[in-house]
TIMAR-45792 format. One record per residue: residue in one letter; x, y, z of N, C-alpha, C in turn. Coordinates in steps of 0.001 Angstrom, whole numbers, plus 500000, padded with zeros to 6 digits. Layout:
TIMAR-45792
<atom A,<X,Y,Z>,<X,Y,Z>,<X,Y,Z>>
...
This chain:
TIMAR-45792
<atom M,<849621,506558,290868>,<848923,507629,290158>,<848329,508621,291156>>
<atom W,<848162,509858,290710>,<847745,510939,291604>,<846384,510719,292220>>
<atom F,<845537,509921,291575>,<844157,509755,292034>,<843949,508525,292905>>
<atom E,<844927,507669,293013>,<844749,506427,293762>,<844790,506704,295265>>
<atom I,<843826,506164,295965>,<843695,506384,297406>,<844262,505170,298149>>
<atom K,<845207,505441,299047>,<845929,504350,299710>,<845015,503476,300556>>
<atom N,<844038,504073,301219>,<843149,503308,302093>,<841766,503143,301483>>
<atom I,<841732,502949,300173>,<840441,502857,299482>,<839636,501657,299960>>
<atom E,<840293,500628,300497>,<839559,499460,300987>,<838642,499812,302152>>
<atom A,<838891,500938,302800>,<838052,501366,303919>,<836933,502307,303479>>
<atom I,<836886,502659,302204>,<835925,503638,301696>,<834845,502904,300901>>
<atom D,<833606,502977,301385>,<832502,502380,300653>,<832251,503194,299380>>
<atom S,<831698,502539,298388>,<831428,503220,297121>,<829937,503120,296792>>
<atom P,<829465,504050,295989>,<830194,505160,295373>,<830512,506249,296395>>
<atom A,<831597,506947,296164>,<832027,507994,297089>,<832626,509145,296298>>
<atom V,<832508,510342,296850>,<833211,511490,296299>,<834358,511803,297247>>
<atom I,<835524,511981,296676>,<836744,512189,297450>,<837379,513500,297006>>
<atom L,<837636,514366,297964>,<838314,515630,297684>,<839804,515459,297934>>
<atom L,<840605,515845,296981>,<842052,515820,297138>,<842470,517195,297663>>
<atom Q,<842757,517250,298963>,<842900,518553,299610>,<844016,519388,299001>>
<atom E,<845102,518754,298614>,<846192,519516,298018>,<845741,520222,296744>>
<atom R,<844897,519557,295972>,<844416,520166,294733>,<843383,521266,295010>>
<atom V,<842566,521055,296017>,<841621,522108,296394>,<842392,523383,296744>>
<atom L,<843418,523240,297565>,<844213,524397,297969>,<844966,525002,296781>>
<atom A,<845436,524140,295880>,<846141,524644,294695>,<845190,525424,293792>>
<atom N,<843959,524969,293659>,<842983,525704,292846>,<842664,527055,293459>>
<atom L,<842543,527094,294780>,<842297,528366,295457>,<843489,529306,295265>>
<atom A,<844694,528775,295396>,<845887,529601,295197>,<845961,530115,293761>>
<atom A,<845566,529273,292801>,<845578,529706,291401>,<844596,530850,291182>>
<atom L,<843431,530777,291822>,<842442,531854,291683>,<843002,533171,292193>>
<atom T,<843624,533145,293359>,<844123,534398,293938>,<845377,534899,293222>>
<atom R,<846067,534034,292495>,<847141,534523,291622>,<846565,535239,290411>>
<atom L,<845475,534690,289875>,<844860,535292,288698>,<844167,536615,289027>>
<atom V,<843580,536682,290230>,<842907,537903,290688>,<843485,538240,292065>>
<atom P,<844646,538871,292101>,<845319,539112,293382>,<844531,539991,294344>>
<atom D,<843720,540898,293820>,<842898,541749,294683>,<841662,540954,295082>>
<atom V,<841730,540295,296241>,<840636,539404,296629>,<839339,540158,296899>>
<atom A,<839422,541473,297055>,<838204,542262,297224>,<837356,542245,295960>>
<atom R,<837927,541802,294839>,<837189,541725,293578>,<836665,540313,293325>>
<atom L,<836763,539452,294299>,<836275,538075,294167>,<834996,537893,294976>>
<atom R,<834011,537275,294338>,<832781,536886,295029>,<832469,535453,294575>>
<atom P,<833200,534457,295070>,<833009,533084,294597>,<831600,532565,294862>>
<atom H,<831136,531750,293918>,<829826,531107,294053>,<830025,529800,294821>>
<atom V,<829223,529596,295857>,<829389,528407,296712>,<828555,527229,296227>>
<atom K,<827865,527366,295091>,<826997,526293,294606>,<827764,525021,294293>>
<atom T,<829054,525154,293995>,<829844,523973,293663>,<830132,523134,294888>>
<atom H,<830640,523769,295948>,<831111,522975,297088>,<830075,522793,298180>>
<atom K,<829317,523828,298518>,<828236,523726,299510>,<828719,523285,300895>>
<atom M,<829969,523546,301226>,<830556,523027,302464>,<831104,524147,303331>>
<atom L,<830861,524026,304636>,<831429,524976,305591>,<832945,524997,305510>>
<atom E,<833548,523819,305471>,<835019,523763,305508>,<835630,524467,304304>>
<atom V,<835030,524302,303140>,<835576,524966,301954>,<835360,526475,302040>>
<atom T,<834203,526885,302533>,<833953,528316,302724>,<834988,528910,303672>>
<atom R,<835340,528176,304701>,<836353,528666,305642>,<837725,528766,304990>>
<atom L,<838024,527855,304063>,<839284,527972,303325>,<839304,529261,302507>>
<atom L,<838177,529578,301883>,<838082,530803,301101>,<838221,532033,301998>>
<atom L,<837572,531992,303136>,<837712,533099,304084>,<839161,533241,304538>>
<atom G,<839822,532108,304748>,<841218,532134,305162>,<842136,532739,304119>>
<atom A,<841702,532707,302862>,<842479,533319,301782>,<842186,534809,301648>>
<atom G,<841346,535344,302528>,<841044,536768,302518>,<839800,537137,301744>>
<atom I,<839084,536144,301216>,<837861,536409,300467>,<836718,536654,301448>>
<atom T,<835994,537726,301257>,<834930,538089,302208>,<833545,538162,301578>>
<atom Q,<833467,538115,300249>,<832180,538203,299554>,<831884,536878,298867>>
<atom F,<830626,536469,298926>,<830246,535186,298346>,<828930,535325,297599>>
<atom K,<828682,534346,296726>,<827440,534264,295994>,<826826,532901,296283>>
<atom A,<825509,532843,296411>,<824805,531602,296706>,<823568,531521,295832>>
<atom A,<823091,530279,295610>,<821912,530086,294778>,<820663,529763,295579>>
<atom T,<820831,529284,296808>,<819679,528869,297612>,<819770,529501,299001>>
<atom I,<818648,529500,299698>,<818633,529985,301084>,<819572,529147,301934>>
<atom A,<819602,527830,301708>,<820490,526966,302483>,<821949,527316,302235>>
<atom E,<822311,527570,300974>,<823690,527962,300696>,<824028,529289,301366>>
<atom A,<823101,530235,301340>,<823336,531522,301996>,<823511,531331,303496>>
<atom E,<822709,530451,304080>,<822862,530201,305510>,<824195,529538,305807>>
<atom M,<824613,528607,304974>,<825902,527953,305179>,<827041,528970,305182>>
<atom V,<826976,529932,304255>,<827995,530972,304200>,<827970,531801,305481>>
<atom A,<826776,532136,305953>,<826659,532909,307191>,<827160,532099,308388>>
<atom M,<826883,530814,308413>,<827365,529954,309492>,<828892,529956,309565>>
<atom A,<829532,530115,308407>,<830992,530148,308369>,<831550,531482,308852>>
<atom G,<830678,532458,309046>,<831119,533768,309517>,<831460,534747,308419>>
<atom A,<830996,534471,307201>,<831285,535388,306099>,<830526,536699,306275>>
<atom P,<831161,537821,305949>,<830491,539111,306162>,<829510,539509,305080>>
<atom D,<829542,538862,303893>,<828726,539352,302779>,<828335,538180,301887>>
<atom V,<827042,538041,301609>,<826581,537012,300683>,<825457,537570,299815>>
<atom L,<825630,537405,298513>,<824604,537757,297533>,<823842,536489,297173>>
<atom L,<822556,536484,297456>,<821695,535391,297031>,<821355,535654,295565>>
<atom A,<822054,534956,294683>,<821929,535216,293250>,<820697,534524,292699>>
<atom Y,<819577,534950,293206>,<818288,534338,292894>,<817241,535391,293191>>
<atom Q,<816195,535413,292405>,<815104,536343,292682>,<814214,535742,293769>>
<atom V,<814088,536443,294865>,<813405,535926,296050>,<811938,536318,296015>>
<atom T,<811078,535319,296072>,<809644,535570,296073>,<808936,534465,296846>>
<atom G,<807675,534689,297193>,<806910,533676,297918>,<807485,533405,299297>>
<atom P,<807499,532143,299721>,<808004,531804,301062>,<809462,532167,301283>>
<atom K,<810225,532298,300205>,<811637,532649,300372>,<811810,534038,300974>>
<atom V,<810821,534905,300813>,<810934,536253,301391>,<811020,536165,302904>>
<atom K,<810135,535385,303496>,<810172,535234,304953>,<811448,534527,305395>>
<atom R,<811926,533601,304603>,<813169,532911,304958>,<814355,533875,304921>>
<atom L,<814357,534762,303941>,<815430,535751,303883>,<815341,536709,305063>>
<atom Q,<814140,537075,305454>,<813974,537891,306661>,<814544,537160,307877>>
<atom A,<814239,535874,307975>,<814726,535093,309119>,<816248,534968,309101>>
<atom L,<816832,534833,307913>,<818296,534774,307814>,<818929,536050,308357>>
<atom R,<818383,537184,307966>,<818927,538460,308447>,<818859,538543,309971>>
<atom A,<817760,538075,310529>,<817602,538151,311981>,<818545,537195,312694>>
<atom A,<818752,536011,312108>,<819570,534992,312765>,<821064,535255,312628>>
<atom Y,<821464,535949,311562>,<822900,536159,311303>,<823148,537653,311065>>
<atom P,<823065,538461,312120>,<823220,539912,311933>,<824621,540318,311501>>
<atom G,<825597,539430,311647>,<826957,539756,311235>,<827203,539594,309750>>
<atom T,<826229,539076,309034>,<826356,538876,307585>,<825412,539818,306857>>
<atom A,<825927,540511,305864>,<825109,541385,305023>,<824552,540553,303874>>
<atom F,<823232,540475,303787>,<822563,539714,302738>,<822018,540655,301665>>
<atom S,<822087,540195,300436>,<821465,540897,299321>,<820898,539850,298382>>
<atom C,<820087,540282,297412>,<819520,539331,296453>,<819320,540015,295117>>
<atom L,<818845,539233,294145>,<818605,539737,292793>,<817154,540143,292601>>
<atom V,<816952,541081,291682>,<815621,541491,291257>,<815658,541660,289743>>
<atom D,<814621,541157,289048>,<814553,541432,287625>,<813162,541857,287157>>
<atom T,<812252,542081,288121>,<810898,542475,287736>,<810267,543336,288830>>
<atom A,<809446,544276,288439>,<808861,545226,289383>,<807977,544575,290448>>
<atom P,<807113,543608,290123>,<806282,543014,291175>,<807087,542371,292295>>
<atom V,<808204,541728,291960>,<809048,541153,293003>,<809681,542269,293836>>
<atom A,<810098,543327,293185>,<810644,544469,293927>,<809617,545008,294913>>
<atom D,<808364,545098,294489>,<807301,545582,295376>,<807140,544641,296577>>
<atom E,<807163,543344,296303>,<806994,542364,297375>,<808132,542460,298393>>
<atom L,<809347,542571,297902>,<810504,542668,298795>,<810486,543983,299572>>
<atom A,<810140,545056,298904>,<810132,546363,299558>,<809151,546394,300722>>
<atom Q,<808019,545767,300533>,<807042,545732,301619>,<807564,544922,302794>>
<atom A,<808210,543787,302498>,<808712,542917,303563>,<809870,543554,304324>>
<atom F,<810671,544367,303645>,<811876,544912,304265>,<811770,546425,304485>>
<atom A,<810552,546890,304653>,<810346,548327,304827>,<811073,548875,306044>>
<atom A,<811157,548082,307105>,<811784,548565,308343>,<813304,548600,308251>>
<atom Q,<813880,547777,307394>,<815332,547717,307242>,<815619,547401,305779>>
<atom P,<815862,548421,304967>,<815975,548226,303523>,<816949,547119,303131>>
<atom L,<816563,546382,302096>,<817340,545254,301605>,<818178,545673,300403>>
<atom P,<819483,545449,300417>,<820291,545712,299223>,<819926,544720,298115>>
<atom V,<819785,545225,296897>,<819456,544362,295767>,<820356,544695,294581>>
<atom Y,<820595,543667,293784>,<821286,543806,292509>,<820259,543567,291402>>
<atom L,<820285,544397,290384>,<819428,544168,289237>,<820068,543094,288369>>
<atom D,<819324,542038,288121>,<819827,540917,287328>,<819591,541209,285850>>
<atom L,<820658,541148,285058>,<820573,541456,283630>,<820629,540180,282797>>
<atom N,<819792,540095,281802>,<819836,538992,280838>,<820806,539384,279731>>
<atom V,<821979,538746,279717>,<823014,539103,278736>,<823203,537998,277695>>
<atom G,<822209,537126,277552>,<822282,536128,276492>,<821955,534714,276902>>
<atom M,<821909,534440,278209>,<821593,533082,278636>,<820093,532803,278557>>
<atom N,<819302,533879,278621>,<817844,533763,278490>,<817243,532836,279546>>
<atom R,<817726,532998,280755>,<817218,532212,281874>,<816519,533107,282886>>
<atom T,<817182,534146,283295>,<816608,535148,284194>,<817147,536506,283773>>
<atom G,<816619,537544,284382>,<817181,538866,284182>,<816331,539761,283303>>
<atom V,<816472,541057,283545>,<815802,542066,282744>,<816699,542397,281552>>
<atom A,<816093,542721,280425>,<816868,543154,279267>,<817682,544387,279656>>
<atom P,<818958,544456,279282>,<819796,545590,279709>,<819199,546950,279387>>
<atom E,<818515,547071,278252>,<817947,548372,277887>,<816762,548755,278765>>
<atom R,<816244,547807,279536>,<815131,548103,280455>,<815606,548231,281900>>
<atom A,<816913,548133,282112>,<817443,548172,283479>,<817201,549525,284144>>
<atom L,<817293,550616,283377>,<817085,551938,283959>,<815672,552061,284521>>
<atom A,<814676,551620,283775>,<813300,551715,284259>,<813110,550895,285524>>
<atom L,<813688,549699,285557>,<813572,548867,286755>,<814316,549506,287926>>
<atom C,<815464,550089,287639>,<816231,550745,288701>,<815431,551901,289310>>
<atom R,<814832,552715,288468>,<814037,553836,288981>,<812870,553334,289821>>
<atom H,<812249,552260,289373>,<811142,551682,290141>,<811628,551254,291516>>
<atom C,<812759,550560,291557>,<813281,550067,292832>,<813741,551208,293736>>
<atom Q,<814378,552203,293148>,<814875,553327,293948>,<813741,554109,294593>>
<atom A,<812552,554021,294013>,<811407,554740,294586>,<810773,553977,295743>>
<atom L,<811235,552768,295992>,<810663,551943,297054>,<811517,552079,298315>>
<atom P,<810940,552506,299427>,<811744,552727,300637>,<812339,551455,301221>>
<atom G,<811828,550280,300847>,<812353,549043,301424>,<813511,548430,300679>>
<atom L,<813937,549078,299576>,<815026,548524,298775>,<816159,549530,298632>>
<atom Q,<817349,548995,298491>,<818532,549805,298210>,<819238,549171,297018>>
<atom V,<819159,549796,295858>,<819812,549254,294665>,<821308,549518,294772>>
<atom V,<822096,548445,294767>,<823540,548597,294972>,<824367,548146,293777>>
<atom G,<823778,547361,292859>,<824620,546878,291777>,<823848,546208,290658>>
<atom L,<824620,545810,289648>,<824124,545045,288519>,<824812,543686,288526>>
<atom H,<824034,542651,288221>,<824551,541287,288199>,<824279,540685,286835>>
<atom A,<825269,539994,286274>,<825064,539304,284999>,<825846,538001,285008>>
<atom Y,<825133,536918,284710>,<825773,535607,284607>,<825713,535156,283153>>
<atom D,<826878,534948,282564>,<826962,534554,281162>,<827229,533055,281041>>
<atom G,<826336,532273,281613>,<826495,530823,281614>,<826346,530185,280251>>
<atom H,<825919,530957,279248>,<825839,530431,277885>,<827201,530404,277207>>
<atom I,<828222,530976,277860>,<829571,530987,277299>,<830395,529926,278012>>
<atom N,<830876,528945,277266>,<831656,527853,277851>,<833069,527814,277297>>
<atom D,<833589,528983,276972>,<834982,529063,276555>,<835545,530392,277033>>
<atom T,<836816,530632,276732>,<837482,531840,277228>,<837698,532863,276128>>
<atom D,<836888,532806,275078>,<837001,533746,273974>,<836658,535158,274458>>
<atom P,<837624,536076,274456>,<837348,537421,274979>,<836328,538189,274151>>
<atom A,<836177,537853,272886>,<835190,538554,272069>,<833782,538334,272603>>
<atom K,<833505,537142,273102>,<832178,536838,273627>,<831923,537586,274937>>
<atom T,<832927,537610,275810>,<832734,538322,277077>,<832743,539831,276878>>
<atom D,<833407,540309,275834>,<833365,541739,275541>,<831944,542178,275204>>
<atom V,<831192,541320,274528>,<829798,541632,274220>,<828995,541749,275508>>
<atom V,<829206,540818,276424>,<828505,540844,277710>,<828868,542107,278485>>
<atom Y,<830146,542377,278575>,<830595,543551,279327>,<830014,544838,278738>>
<atom A,<829967,544924,277411>,<829424,546123,276780>,<827953,546316,277136>>
<atom L,<827180,545241,277152>,<825769,545341,277528>,<825614,545847,278961>>
<atom V,<826439,545304,279848>,<826354,545697,281260>,<826794,547149,281439>>
<atom R,<827857,547532,280768>,<828348,548907,280904>,<827335,549913,280363>>
<atom Q,<826651,549550,279280>,<825636,550447,278740>,<824523,550666,279762>>
<atom A,<824118,549574,280421>,<823085,549705,281452>,<823598,550527,282623>>
<atom Q,<824835,550269,283023>,<825424,551012,284141>,<825511,552502,283804>>
<atom A,<825964,552808,282591>,<826125,554212,282192>,<824773,554920,282101>>
<atom A,<823753,554241,281590>,<822425,554861,281484>,<821871,555175,282867>>
<atom I,<822067,554265,283803>,<821575,554476,285165>,<822346,555611,285842>>
<atom E,<823655,555642,285621>,<824455,556701,286235>,<824073,558071,285667>>
<atom A,<823853,558132,284370>,<823495,559414,283753>,<822144,559917,284246>>
<atom A,<821227,558992,284488>,<819866,559389,284869>,<819709,559614,286365>>
<atom T,<820481,558897,287168>,<820266,558937,288622>,<821460,559466,289405>>
<atom G,<822610,559520,288769>,<823815,559954,289480>,<824466,558852,290283>>
<atom Q,<823902,557640,290257>,<824454,556534,291030>,<825198,555581,290102>>
<atom R,<826443,555286,290455>,<827240,554324,289693>,<827161,552978,290418>>
<atom L,<826464,552030,289813>,<826222,550743,290459>,<827426,549821,290335>>
<atom A,<827648,549011,291363>,<828689,547990,291348>,<828331,546911,290327>>
<atom L,<829350,546202,289830>,<829145,545162,288828>,<829645,543815,289342>>
<atom V,<828809,542790,289226>,<829180,541414,289551>,<828922,540583,288305>>
<atom L,<830001,540019,287744>,<829885,539357,286444>,<830609,538010,286433>>
<atom G,<830112,537139,285559>,<830869,535984,285124>,<830755,534737,285958>>
<atom G,<831259,533649,285373>,<831391,532362,286033>,<832793,531847,285791>>
<atom S,<833013,530572,286009>,<834375,530039,285899>,<834981,530183,284501>>
<atom P,<834241,529976,283398>,<834877,530143,282092>,<835229,531590,281750>>
<atom T,<834462,532552,282284>,<834570,533930,281805>,<835169,534911,282806>>
<atom F,<835373,534470,284050>,<835737,535439,285090>,<837043,536146,284790>>
<atom L,<838000,535436,284206>,<839312,536047,283991>,<839231,537159,282952>>
<atom N,<838395,536979,281931>,<838202,538061,280959>,<837560,539275,281618>>
<atom H,<836546,539042,282442>,<835889,540164,283119>,<836825,540845,284123>>
<atom A,<837762,540086,284666>,<838691,540654,285651>,<839643,541666,285027>>
<atom R,<839684,541732,283695>,<840499,542761,283042>,<839972,544150,283329>>
<atom H,<838697,544237,283698>,<838061,545528,283964>,<838088,545769,285474>>
<atom P,<838829,546740,285934>,<839093,546875,287375>,<837871,547154,288232>>
<atom E,<836764,547612,287625>,<835581,547908,288430>,<834681,546686,288607>>
<atom V,<835045,545566,288008>,<834183,544383,288027>,<834588,543427,289150>>
<atom T,<833597,542958,289900>,<833777,541845,290832>,<833364,540576,290097>>
<atom V,<834185,539532,290210>,<833937,538307,289448>,<833516,537179,290388>>
<atom S,<832742,536229,289830>,<832148,535214,290713>,<832240,533801,290145>>
<atom P,<833458,533264,290003>,<833583,531866,289594>,<833156,530939,290725>>
<atom G,<832800,529705,290388>,<832413,528737,291414>,<833076,527393,291227>>
<atom T,<833023,526858,290003>,<833521,525512,289736>,<835033,525415,289917>>
<atom F,<835743,526531,289846>,<837203,526526,289950>,<837707,525708,291133>>
<atom I,<836974,525684,292237>,<837489,525092,293464>,<837674,523577,293343>>
<atom F,<836782,522904,292599>,<836895,521454,292394>,<837203,521104,290940>>
<atom W,<836814,521993,290008>,<836962,521776,288578>,<836243,520490,288174>>
<atom D,<836202,520188,286907>,<835585,518939,286476>,<836081,518590,285075>>
<atom A,<835641,517443,284569>,<836168,516952,283297>,<835740,517832,282133>>
<atom F,<834519,518371,282185>,<834055,519216,281085>,<834922,520458,280961>>
<atom Y,<835132,521165,282061>,<835946,522376,282003>,<837413,522055,281747>>
<atom Q,<837890,520932,282258>,<839275,520561,282006>,<839526,520422,280508>>
<atom E,<838554,519881,279784>,<838693,519694,278345>,<838365,520966,277567>>
<atom A,<837366,521707,278028>,<836915,522894,277284>,<837783,524117,277548>>
<atom L,<838422,524184,278721>,<839169,525380,279127>,<840599,525019,279519>>
<atom P,<841377,524450,278614>,<842724,523993,278982>,<843670,525121,279363>>
<atom D,<843324,526362,279032>,<844204,527485,279338>,<844042,527994,280770>>
<atom L,<843038,527507,281496>,<842881,527918,282891>,<843625,526931,283791>>
<atom P,<844293,527423,284847>,<845253,526604,285593>,<844654,525806,286748>>
<atom F,<843438,525293,286567>,<842795,524532,287630>,<842841,523041,287285>>
<atom E,<842789,522212,288327>,<842839,520770,288141>,<841680,520108,288882>>
<atom P,<841164,518999,288362>,<840103,518289,289080>,<840547,517917,290486>>
<atom A,<839748,518319,291461>,<840076,518068,292863>,<839031,517211,293548>>
<atom A,<837961,516861,292839>,<836905,515995,293372>,<836785,514792,292443>>
<atom I,<837090,513618,292957>,<837029,512411,292141>,<835987,511464,292727>>
<atom L,<835499,510587,291879>,<834538,509582,292296>,<835221,508231,292381>>
<atom A,<834931,507508,293437>,<835401,506129,293576>,<834205,505207,293413>>
<atom T,<834304,504276,292494>,<833241,503313,292233>,<833863,501933,292110>>
<atom R,<833040,500911,292172>,<833551,499542,292084>,<832771,498735,291054>>
<atom V,<833464,497745,290506>,<832786,496804,289617>,<831794,495997,290450>>
<atom L,<830553,496094,290058>,<829472,495434,290785>,<829123,494085,290161>>
<atom S,<829277,494008,288853>,<828942,492769,288155>,<829694,492740,286827>>
<atom V,<830093,491530,286418>,<830702,491339,285106>,<829668,490645,284228>>
<atom V,<829201,491363,283224>,<828114,490861,282385>,<828629,489850,281361>>
<atom D,<829705,490217,280661>,<830323,489319,279689>,<831754,489787,279452>>
<atom G,<832364,489308,278386>,<833772,489599,278158>,<834077,491051,277859>>
<atom Q,<833062,491810,277469>,<833286,493235,277160>,<832352,494170,277917>>
<atom T,<831622,493649,278894>,<830637,494489,279581>,<830692,494267,281077>>
<atom L,<830728,495366,281829>,<830673,495283,283281>,<829749,496371,283810>>
<atom T,<829413,496254,285068>,<828524,497221,285704>,<829194,497804,286942>>
<atom L,<829158,499126,287048>,<829699,499840,288206>,<828559,500294,289109>>
<atom D,<828887,500516,290386>,<827883,501060,291321>,<827874,502592,291250>>
<atom L,<827669,503113,290046>,<827739,504557,289797>,<826506,504961,288990>>
<atom G,<825370,504988,289673>,<824121,505311,289000>,<823802,506787,289004>>
<atom H,<822569,507100,288606>,<822108,508496,288591>,<822258,509150,289953>>
<atom K,<822138,508370,291010>,<822186,508927,292366>,<823611,509182,292849>>
<atom A,<824597,508898,291996>,<825994,509060,292394>,<826764,510029,291510>>
<atom V,<826216,510381,290355>,<826877,511340,289472>,<825789,512101,288718>>
<atom A,<826006,513389,288534>,<824998,514225,287876>,<824598,513639,286533>>
<atom A,<823305,513520,286330>,<822785,512830,285148>,<822145,513763,284138>>
<atom E,<822339,515084,284298>,<821655,515987,283375>,<822360,516049,282027>>
<atom R,<823609,515664,281963>,<824304,515620,280687>,<824146,514237,280059>>
<atom P,<824284,514128,278748>,<824256,512808,278117>,<825438,511957,278583>>
<atom L,<825316,510650,278441>,<826464,509791,278700>,<827627,510253,277819>>
<atom P,<828860,510222,278362>,<829339,509345,279433>,<829199,509878,280863>>
<atom R,<829052,511202,281051>,<828861,511827,282359>,<830079,511770,283270>>
<atom V,<831050,510935,282965>,<832303,510867,283715>,<833442,510615,282739>>
<atom R,<834656,510890,283203>,<835863,510449,282524>,<836585,509501,283473>>
<atom F,<836771,508263,283050>,<837442,507280,283899>,<838941,507547,283898>>
<atom L,<839539,507481,285074>,<840961,507762,285220>,<841820,506509,285042>>
<atom N,<841390,505395,285596>,<842161,504151,285476>,<841462,503108,284605>>
<atom L,<840480,503571,283834>,<839787,502716,282874>,<839538,503551,281609>>
<atom P,<840622,504031,280978>,<840473,505010,279895>,<839708,504492,278687>>
<atom D,<839680,503182,278513>,<838960,502619,277375>,<837511,502291,277710>>
<atom G,<837082,502547,278947>,<835722,502258,279348>,<834739,503265,278757>>
<atom V,<833640,502761,278206>,<832624,503612,277599>,<831268,503293,278229>>
<atom P,<830711,504218,279021>,<829371,503978,279578>,<828345,503838,278466>>
<atom I,<827519,502805,278563>,<826507,502587,277527>,<825086,502696,278067>>
<atom S,<824914,502604,279382>,<823600,502845,279972>,<823775,503131,281455>>
<atom Q,<822736,503710,282037>,<822795,504064,283452>,<821391,504061,284018>>
<atom S,<821272,503617,285259>,<820008,503672,285992>,<820299,504202,287384>>
<atom E,<819365,504058,288301>,<819512,504723,289597>,<820795,504351,290326>>
<atom E,<821134,503066,290350>,<822294,502619,291119>,<823361,501929,290277>>
<atom H,<823191,501903,288957>,<824085,501139,288099>,<824543,501960,286904>>
<atom M,<825779,501725,286493>,<826289,502230,285223>,<826913,501054,284475>>
<atom V,<826393,500775,283292>,<826908,499683,282472>,<827965,500248,281528>>
<atom V,<829123,499574,281493>,<830286,500099,280789>,<830822,499045,279823>>
<atom R,<831124,499468,278618>,<831762,498608,277633>,<833273,498793,277731>>
<atom V,<834010,497687,277810>,<835470,497706,277913>,<836044,496713,276910>>
<atom P,<837322,496847,276571>,<837908,495879,275629>,<837923,494453,276160>>
<atom D,<838142,494312,277477>,<838270,492964,278041>,<838018,493037,279539>>
<atom T,<837086,492262,280037>,<836778,492260,281468>,<837619,491270,282270>>
<atom A,<838518,490556,281600>,<839253,489478,282273>,<840033,489970,283484>>
<atom H,<840525,491193,283414>,<841339,491733,284510>,<840561,492741,285352>>
<atom L,<839245,492678,285275>,<838390,493608,286024>,<837337,492820,286800>>
<atom P,<837765,492067,287804>,<836794,491267,288557>,<835897,492134,289427>>
<atom V,<834812,491541,289893>,<833931,492222,290831>,<834758,492735,292013>>
<atom G,<834511,493978,292390>,<835242,494607,293487>,<836356,495522,293033>>
<atom T,<836731,495476,291750>,<837774,496362,291246>,<837365,497823,291422>>
<atom V,<838272,498645,291946>,<838002,500061,292146>,<838291,500831,290864>>
<atom V,<837346,501648,290476>,<837514,502520,289317>,<837362,503962,289790>>
<atom Y,<838274,504823,289339>,<838233,506242,289706>,<837775,507048,288493>>
<atom A,<836995,508099,288758>,<836454,508909,287672>,<836360,510363,288091>>
<atom V,<836337,511238,287100>,<836069,512664,287302>,<834726,512965,286649>>
<atom P,<833783,513579,287375>,<832488,513899,286753>,<832630,514983,285702>>
<atom L,<831762,514922,284686>,<831738,516004,283706>,<831166,517277,284315>>
<atom H,<830229,517142,285245>,<829650,518313,285911>,<829716,518081,287416>>
<atom V,<830631,518767,288061>,<830893,518466,289468>,<829863,519080,290405>>
<atom C,<829300,520243,290059>,<828431,520950,291012>,<827224,520107,291440>>
<atom P,<826381,519622,290508>,<825264,518793,290958>,<825687,517413,291430>>
<atom T,<826891,516976,291059>,<827383,515693,291586>,<827631,515803,293077>>
<atom I,<828285,516866,293511>,<828546,517061,294940>,<827238,517063,295720>>
<atom A,<826199,517639,295149>,<824915,517747,295852>,<824256,516386,296078>>
<atom L,<824747,515340,295443>,<824176,514005,295623>,<824714,513297,296862>>
<atom Y,<825729,513871,297497>,<826401,513213,298617>,<826185,513977,299918>>
<atom E,<825954,513228,300996>,<825805,513855,302307>,<827134,514362,302830>>
<atom Y,<828198,513703,302468>,<829528,514127,302908>,<830546,513701,301855>>
<atom A,<831680,514355,301890>,<832789,514019,300998>,<833963,513545,301836>>
<atom Y,<834639,512515,301374>,<835902,512128,301990>,<836965,513138,301591>>
<atom V,<837895,513385,302500>,<838963,514339,302231>,<840291,513605,302352>>
<atom A,<841056,513616,301261>,<842325,512890,301219>,<843492,513864,301275>>
<atom R,<844465,513517,302086>,<845751,514210,302107>,<846814,513167,301816>>
<atom N,<847744,513526,300959>,<848777,512566,300562>,<848142,511253,300113>>
<atom Q,<847023,511371,299401>,<846315,510242,298786>,<845777,509249,299812>>
<atom E,<845484,509757,300992>,<844881,508913,302029>,<843720,509670,302659>>
<atom C,<842546,509048,302678>,<841377,509687,303273>,<841532,509730,304783>>
<atom Q,<841444,510945,305325>,<841689,511130,306746>,<840473,511655,307493>>
<atom T,<839530,512256,306773>,<838359,512816,307435>,<837241,512947,306409>>
<atom T,<836104,513475,306848>,<835002,513771,305937>,<834528,515199,306188>>
<atom W,<834009,515816,305145>,<833385,517130,305256>,<831929,516997,304847>>
<atom K,<831057,517505,305667>,<829631,517443,305391>,<829271,518414,304261>>
<atom V,<828436,517966,303351>,<827942,518839,302285>,<826711,519549,302846>>
<atom N,<826960,520576,303628>,<825927,521204,304466>,<824730,521701,303673>>
<atom A,<824997,522336,302529>,<823929,523022,301815>,<823343,522195,300673>>
<atom R,<823568,520883,300675>,<822893,520041,299684>,<821396,519976,299970>>
<atom T,<821038,520179,301233>,<819645,520185,301626>,<819004,521508,301230>>
<atom R,<817693,521514,301092>,<816995,522755,300778>,<816849,523659,301996>>
<atom M,<817053,523087,303182>,<816914,523875,304400>,<817895,523358,305449>>
<atom I,<818644,524274,306044>,<819523,523899,307156>,<818804,524123,308455>>
<atom T,<818553,525386,308816>,<817707,525669,309985>,<816580,526632,309638>>
<atom I,<816717,527356,308535>,<815760,528408,308202>,<815070,528084,306870>>
């Protein structure tokens, strides 16, 4: 089977294993879907690895999106020329962003703004060298962002500050988990209305950065839009089931072992909260070689699973799984094993799982 690792006896569990051929195939699929790589700004929150960032750079991608200072630093460490910190920077993060700029002058950093007080704080900190910012728009997720109809007022406020340079509009439609174009058309219309109002009032046509893995292809229909998928690189069980029309395949699998046999229909795996993202309800994984297994409980280091018969599943049996949510799962591991031809040959450090690398 495609997921079985030839030298699994040498791999301690639980472990996350990257299938390099699939990682490369997912990257190739992305660049087939959006051939103009200048319109790609992948989010690195999924992989958090220097090696994967270098693969993206090798494909001609030069713009990236990050969620944390550590992720932004990881991108800069890889030599990327452009990274958008898709987060509103305030408090101690302001000084950290200043330090990033000083430490990595070859990388252009920008960040999000959705409120005037934060704009004031950033403008004061970056008065000597203006900071490019994107206005973050709330297009329905109700997590961050200014209402699109208030974007013009915020833009004028920012443009009046000598320490800021407004360069674009950013919108993440994470509330959309399908590829229905009608839903993304609503998002695009909101963003375009804000863009048009700002252009009419100021004469400046702002760049647009939109979408995530479920919606990027719809947004890519509009030639002025830069798209920012992230999960595409590893994919996961949730998107595999919810988005069957997208040509990506799970490239990050979990290896776990039977830790204990409780009774004839119950066993325990070494796959606890600390080994797979636990923010979703059970099952949290899809088992590849145990399709009838149903997780019934989970704790820090254990997952209890109901199966039809444990007779052929002794302690030590290897079970392979795909996480339902790969991004926070990757963040639970210090390093990932990398398999070629179904054999683990090296490891890649998950550099940006930490909150701080050097800055």
